[in-house]
C-alpha positions as CSV (number, residue, x, y, z in Angstrom):
1,M,37.9,-11.1,39.2
2,A,35.3,-13.6,37.1
3,M,37.0,-15.4,34.5
4,L,35.9,-15.1,30.4
5,P,33.9,-18.5,29.1
6,F,36.7,-19.3,26.7
7,L,39.2,-18.8,29.6
8,K,37.2,-21.1,31.6
9,Q,37.7,-23.6,29.0
10,N,41.3,-22.6,28.3
11,S,43.4,-25.9,29.8
12,Y,46.5,-24.0,29.7
13,V,44.8,-21.1,32.0
14,R,43.5,-23.9,34.3
15,S,46.8,-25.4,35.0
16,S,49.0,-22.0,34.9
17,L,46.8,-19.1,35.9
18,S,48.1,-19.2,39.4
19,P,51.4,-19.6,39.0
20,L,51.4,-17.3,35.9
21,R,53.7,-14.5,38.0
22,T,56.5,-16.9,38.2
23,I,56.2,-18.5,35.0
24,F,56.0,-15.2,33.0
25,N,58.5,-13.3,34.5
26,T,58.0,-9.8,33.6
27,S,61.3,-8.3,32.5
28,I,61.9,-11.4,30.2
29,C,58.1,-11.3,28.5
30,R,59.0,-7.7,27.9
31,L,62.3,-8.5,26.2
32,L,60.4,-11.0,24.2
33,S,57.9,-8.8,23.4
34,T,60.0,-6.1,21.9
35,A,62.8,-8.5,20.7
36,S,62.3,-7.9,16.7
37,Q,61.4,-4.2,17.1
38,V,64.7,-3.1,19.4
39,A,66.7,-0.6,17.2
40,P,69.9,-2.7,15.2
41,S,73.0,-2.4,16.8
42,A,74.9,0.6,16.3
43,S,78.0,-1.2,15.8
44,P,79.4,-1.4,12.0
45,A,77.7,-4.0,9.7
46,S,79.9,-7.1,9.4
47,N,81.1,-7.5,5.9
48,F,80.9,-11.7,6.7
49,A,77.3,-11.7,7.8
50,V,76.5,-9.2,5.1
51,E,78.2,-11.8,2.2
52,Y,76.6,-14.8,4.4
53,L,73.1,-13.2,3.9
54,I,73.6,-12.4,0.3
55,N,75.6,-15.9,-0.6
56,T,73.5,-18.4,1.6
57,C,70.2,-17.1,2.7
58,G,69.4,-15.4,-1.0
59,L,69.0,-11.4,0.3
60,P,69.7,-8.5,-1.8
61,S,72.6,-6.5,-1.2
62,D,70.9,-3.5,0.1
63,R,68.9,-5.7,2.2
64,A,71.7,-8.1,3.5
65,I,73.3,-4.8,4.7
66,A,70.6,-3.2,6.2
67,K,69.8,-6.7,8.3
68,S,73.4,-7.8,8.7
69,R,73.5,-5.0,11.5
70,Y,71.5,-7.8,14.0
71,L,74.2,-9.8,13.2
72,P,77.1,-7.5,14.6
73,H,79.1,-10.7,15.8
74,L,78.6,-13.1,13.0
75,K,82.3,-14.0,12.1
76,S,82.0,-17.6,11.3
77,P,79.7,-19.6,9.4
78,E,79.9,-22.7,11.6
79,K,76.5,-21.6,13.8
80,P,74.6,-20.4,11.1
81,D,75.3,-23.1,9.1
82,A,74.2,-25.7,11.5
83,V,71.0,-23.5,11.7
84,L,70.2,-23.6,7.9
85,Q,71.1,-27.5,7.5
86,F,68.7,-28.4,10.5
87,L,66.2,-26.4,9.0
88,R,66.3,-27.8,5.5
89,Q,66.4,-31.3,7.2
90,V,62.8,-30.5,8.9
91,G,61.9,-29.3,5.7
92,I,62.1,-25.4,5.5
93,T,62.2,-24.4,2.1
94,E,64.3,-22.1,0.8
95,P,61.8,-19.7,0.1
96,Q,60.6,-19.8,3.6
97,I,64.5,-19.2,4.7
98,R,64.7,-16.1,2.9
99,A,61.4,-14.3,4.2
100,A,62.6,-15.2,7.6
101,A,65.9,-13.4,6.9
102,F,63.9,-10.4,5.6
103,R,62.4,-10.3,8.8
104,N,65.0,-10.8,11.3
105,P,68.1,-13.0,10.2
106,G,69.2,-13.0,14.3
107,F,67.4,-16.9,14.2
108,L,70.8,-17.7,12.4
109,C,72.5,-17.2,15.5
110,L,70.2,-19.4,17.7
111,S,71.2,-22.6,18.7
112,V,69.8,-26.0,17.3
113,E,69.9,-28.0,20.2
114,K,68.5,-25.0,22.9
115,C,66.0,-23.6,20.4
116,F,64.9,-25.5,17.6
117,K,64.9,-28.9,18.5
118,P,62.8,-28.4,21.8
119,R,60.6,-25.8,20.4
120,M,59.7,-28.2,17.2
121,A,59.3,-31.1,19.4
122,E,56.9,-28.8,21.9
123,L,55.2,-27.8,18.5
124,Q,54.4,-31.6,17.1
125,E,53.3,-32.4,20.9
126,I,50.5,-29.8,20.4
127,G,49.1,-30.7,16.8
128,F,51.6,-28.8,14.2
129,S,52.2,-30.3,11.3
130,P,55.4,-29.8,9.5
131,S,53.3,-26.8,7.2
132,H,52.5,-25.4,10.0
133,I,55.6,-25.1,11.6
134,S,57.3,-24.1,8.6
135,L,54.6,-21.4,8.0
136,L,55.2,-20.0,11.9
137,F,59.1,-20.0,10.9
138,S,58.7,-17.9,7.9
139,I,56.5,-15.6,9.8
140,Y,58.3,-15.1,13.2
141,P,61.7,-17.2,13.3
142,L,62.8,-15.7,16.5
143,S,59.8,-17.2,18.3
144,F,61.7,-20.5,18.1
145,Q,64.2,-19.0,21.0
146,C,60.7,-18.3,23.4
147,T,60.5,-20.8,26.0
148,R,57.1,-20.3,26.7
149,L,56.4,-20.9,23.0
150,Q,53.7,-24.1,23.7
151,Q,52.0,-22.1,26.5
152,Q,51.2,-19.6,24.3
153,I,50.1,-21.3,21.5
154,Q,47.7,-23.4,23.9
155,F,46.2,-20.3,25.5
156,W,45.3,-18.8,22.1
157,M,44.3,-22.0,20.3
158,P,40.9,-22.0,22.4
159,I,40.2,-18.4,21.7
160,V,41.0,-18.2,18.0
161,G,39.8,-21.3,16.9
162,S,42.3,-23.7,15.0
163,V,46.1,-23.1,14.2
164,E,45.4,-21.8,10.8
165,K,43.8,-18.9,12.2
166,L,46.6,-18.4,15.0
167,L,49.2,-18.1,12.3
168,H,46.8,-15.8,10.3
169,L,46.8,-13.6,13.1
170,C,50.1,-14.1,13.5
171,K,51.2,-13.1,10.2
172,R,50.0,-9.5,10.9
173,S,50.6,-9.2,14.6
174,F,53.6,-11.9,16.1
175,Y,52.8,-10.0,19.6
176,L,50.2,-12.8,20.2
177,L,53.0,-15.1,20.8
178,T,54.9,-12.8,23.0
179,A,52.7,-10.7,24.9
180,N,52.8,-10.9,28.6
181,L,49.5,-13.2,29.5
182,E,49.3,-12.1,33.3
183,T,49.7,-8.6,33.3
184,S,47.8,-7.5,29.9
185,V,46.3,-10.6,27.7
186,I,44.4,-11.8,30.4
187,P,43.3,-8.5,32.2
188,N,42.3,-6.8,28.6
189,L,40.2,-9.9,27.5
190,S,38.3,-9.5,31.2
191,F,38.1,-6.3,30.9
192,L,36.4,-6.1,27.7
193,Q,33.9,-8.8,28.5
194,Q,33.0,-7.5,32.0
195,Q,33.4,-3.9,31.6
196,C,32.7,-3.2,27.8
197,S,30.0,-5.8,27.7
198,L,31.6,-7.4,24.3
199,S,30.7,-10.8,23.4
200,V,33.0,-13.6,22.8
201,C,32.6,-13.2,19.4
202,Q,33.2,-9.7,19.4
203,I,36.1,-10.0,21.0
204,V,37.3,-12.4,18.5
205,R,36.9,-9.9,15.6
206,L,38.7,-7.2,17.8
207,I,41.3,-9.6,18.0
208,N,41.5,-10.5,14.1
209,S,41.2,-6.3,13.8
210,A,43.6,-4.8,16.2
211,S,45.2,-7.3,18.0
212,R,47.8,-5.2,19.4
213,L,44.9,-3.3,21.5
214,I,44.6,-7.0,23.0
215,T,48.2,-7.4,23.9
216,S,49.2,-4.1,25.0
217,S,49.4,-2.5,28.9
218,H,46.2,-2.8,30.5
219,E,46.3,1.0,30.9
220,S,46.8,1.9,27.0
221,L,43.4,-0.1,26.4
222,V,41.8,1.7,29.4
223,S,42.6,4.7,27.7
224,K,41.9,3.8,24.3
225,V,38.2,2.9,25.7
226,S,38.0,6.3,27.3
227,R,38.5,7.9,23.8
228,A,35.9,6.0,22.3
229,E,33.4,7.2,24.4
230,E,34.6,10.6,24.4
231,L,33.8,10.5,20.4
232,G,30.3,10.0,21.6
233,V,30.0,6.1,21.4
234,P,29.1,4.8,24.8
235,R,29.9,1.2,25.9
236,S,26.2,0.4,25.4
237,S,26.0,1.4,21.8
238,G,26.4,-1.6,19.3
239,V,28.8,0.3,17.6
240,F,31.4,0.4,20.3
241,L,33.5,-2.4,19.1
242,N,33.9,-0.3,15.8
243,A,34.8,2.7,17.6
244,L,37.3,1.0,19.6
245,I,39.1,-0.5,16.5
246,V,38.9,2.9,15.1
247,V,40.8,4.6,18.2
248,S,43.1,1.5,18.0
249,C,44.2,1.6,14.8
250,L,44.7,5.7,13.9
251,K,47.0,8.0,16.0
252,E,45.3,10.3,18.0
253,S,46.6,13.1,15.3
254,T,44.9,11.8,12.8
255,I,41.8,11.4,14.7
256,D,41.7,15.2,15.7
257,S,42.4,16.2,12.2
258,R,39.8,14.3,10.8
259,L,37.2,15.5,13.0
260,L,38.4,19.3,12.2
261,Y,38.0,18.1,8.6
262,W,34.4,17.0,9.0
263,R,33.5,20.0,10.6
264,S,35.3,22.2,7.8
265,L,32.4,20.3,5.6
266,G,30.0,22.4,7.3
267,F,28.7,19.6,10.1
268,S,27.8,21.2,13.4
269,P,28.8,19.3,16.6
270,K,25.7,17.8,17.2
271,E,25.9,16.5,13.6
272,L,29.2,15.5,13.7
273,N,28.4,13.3,17.2
274,S,25.4,12.2,15.1
275,I,27.5,10.6,12.3
276,I,30.1,8.8,14.9
277,C,27.6,7.3,17.2
278,K,26.0,5.7,13.8
279,A,28.8,4.8,11.6
280,P,32.3,5.3,13.9
281,M,34.5,3.6,10.9
282,V,33.8,7.1,8.6
283,L,37.0,8.1,10.7
284,G,39.0,5.7,8.9
285,Y,38.7,7.0,5.9
286,S,41.0,9.7,4.5
287,E,40.1,13.2,4.1
288,N,40.4,13.1,0.4
289,L,37.9,9.9,0.0
290,I,35.3,11.4,2.4
291,G,35.6,15.0,0.1
292,C,35.0,13.4,-2.7
293,K,31.9,11.2,-1.4
294,M,30.2,14.2,-0.2
295,E,30.5,16.1,-3.0
296,F,29.2,13.6,-5.0
297,L,26.1,12.8,-2.7
298,I,25.4,16.8,-2.7
299,N,26.0,17.7,-6.0
300,E,25.4,14.3,-8.3
301,A,23.1,12.4,-6.1
302,A,21.2,15.3,-5.0
303,C,21.3,14.4,-1.2
304,D,20.5,16.8,1.6
305,K,22.8,16.9,4.5
306,L,20.3,15.9,6.5
307,H,19.8,12.4,5.1
308,V,23.8,12.2,5.2
309,V,23.8,12.8,8.8
310,Q,20.6,10.4,9.2
311,N,22.8,7.9,6.9
312,P,26.7,8.2,7.6
313,V,26.9,4.3,6.1
314,L,26.5,6.2,2.5
315,F,30.3,7.5,3.1
316,M,31.3,3.2,3.6
317,L,29.8,2.5,0.3
318,S,32.5,2.4,-2.5
319,L,32.4,5.6,-5.1
320,E,33.0,3.9,-7.9
321,K,31.5,0.3,-7.3
322,R,28.2,1.1,-5.6
323,L,27.4,4.8,-5.2
324,R,28.0,6.0,-8.8
325,P,26.6,3.2,-10.7
326,R,23.6,2.9,-8.4
327,I,23.1,7.0,-8.7
328,L,23.0,6.5,-12.7
329,V,20.7,3.5,-12.4
330,R,18.1,5.5,-10.0
331,K,18.0,8.6,-12.4
332,L,17.1,6.0,-15.2
333,L,14.7,4.2,-13.7
334,E,12.8,7.7,-12.4
335,S,13.3,9.1,-16.1
336,K,11.3,6.2,-17.2
337,G,8.5,6.7,-14.3
338,F,9.9,3.2,-12.5
339,P,9.5,3.4,-8.7
340,V,12.5,3.6,-6.9
341,T,12.9,4.0,-3.2
342,K,15.0,6.8,-0.9
343,L,18.5,6.9,-2.1
344,S,19.8,5.4,1.4
345,V,17.6,2.4,1.2
346,F,18.3,2.2,-2.4
347,M,22.0,2.2,-1.5
348,K,22.2,-0.5,1.2
349,Y,20.6,-3.4,-1.0
350,I,23.1,-5.9,-0.9
351,E,24.1,-6.5,-4.6
352,V,22.2,-10.0,-5.7
353,R,18.9,-8.5,-4.1
354,F,19.6,-4.9,-5.4
355,V,20.0,-6.7,-9.1
356,E,17.1,-8.5,-8.8
357,K,14.8,-5.8,-7.4
358,F,15.9,-3.0,-9.8
359,I,18.0,-4.2,-12.7
360,L,16.0,-7.3,-13.6
361,P,12.7,-6.5,-14.1
362,Y,13.3,-3.5,-16.3
363,E,15.9,-5.2,-18.8
364,H,12.9,-6.0,-21.4
365,T,11.8,-2.5,-21.3
366,I,15.4,-0.9,-21.3
367,P,17.9,-3.7,-23.1
368,G,21.2,-3.9,-21.8
369,L,20.5,-2.5,-18.5
370,H,22.2,-5.4,-16.7
371,Q,25.3,-5.5,-18.6
372,A,25.5,-1.8,-18.4
373,Y,25.3,-1.9,-14.8
374,K,27.8,-4.8,-14.3
375,D,30.2,-2.9,-16.4
376,A,29.4,0.5,-14.5
377,C,30.4,-1.5,-11.6
378,S,33.8,-3.4,-13.0
379,G,34.4,0.7,-13.8
380,N,33.8,0.1,-18.0
381,V,33.1,3.5,-18.8
382,S,31.2,2.2,-21.7
383,G,28.8,1.1,-19.1
384,L,28.5,4.4,-17.3
385,N,27.9,6.2,-20.6
386,F,25.1,3.8,-21.3
387,L,23.3,5.0,-18.2
388,Q,23.7,8.4,-18.8
389,K,22.6,8.4,-21.9
390,T,19.6,6.2,-21.7
391,S,18.7,8.4,-18.4
392,S,18.6,11.7,-20.5
């Protein structure tokens, strides 16, 4: 199997790919990847743990009671005191300790000698600053029990580009640090490039938008790709990545419900297929939002259904910040006899270009137009009223 360009350059992959099966024991990695998702122990919450989380970690009582179930065997302050003392010595702040306890107070029972000291030394070795280590701790405190933390980070760093970007991703999905590289991540990345023709930039975008897809099982990824194709978006399409993000972020039942709603608006299967093929991200919008925009486009913008089908990007524009203000400007310019372009083009102009082309040239003829448009875009009723009155 050919390797991704950025995998070829990855020092960790070069040195570790062949023995990955040994290094990344499947059962251990699977345990790590679900460590913070496992249901809390069914045993009664320890009163001592509750009091400790409240008095020492600063958690509110209700949160302390809920999280104490992760510490069913905590009966003495000896180990957690040692952990907190060490963390404070290395510069972890009280808010960061509190944030970590909010996420999972299980770190209080980790060994300072076996977990925290060796992990921190490894992180410093690969260039993590004290602030980076502190942020990682507050994001995912149990990462310090992962003996393969250094290897995981060395794998991802060349792909995402920097420590800051990696930590930003981990804040949204710590699975990047726990996923099984051999059975999930590397096969998934290779499949996306070789079988789906995604570029490295597109894959990085996918990691940013739907990292769980990359760290999920290979079977799950293949299933999502098939679902995107079922929606009518082939792998060769320029918007295939968007379709893949949509099916990764939405439940199957949600997708089905939204497809039914679009059909209830009067779109035929062929028209709906055309819409999704051009703008699959429209499935990410709720029925209520799509209904409001559809009503506006048909009734207020006098847009026919064919134009909507041909330009589904209109549904992806803000109703209050773009569609409504620009329609009012368009009506105003038309009422004064000034030239305007067709609706879809009028709406797609980036803001700076739109103002240069359709606002500033007419400011001397329609005094206050620029300010009224700015006010309308910010939701100020006076701006909307000015545009409506001036066009009548």
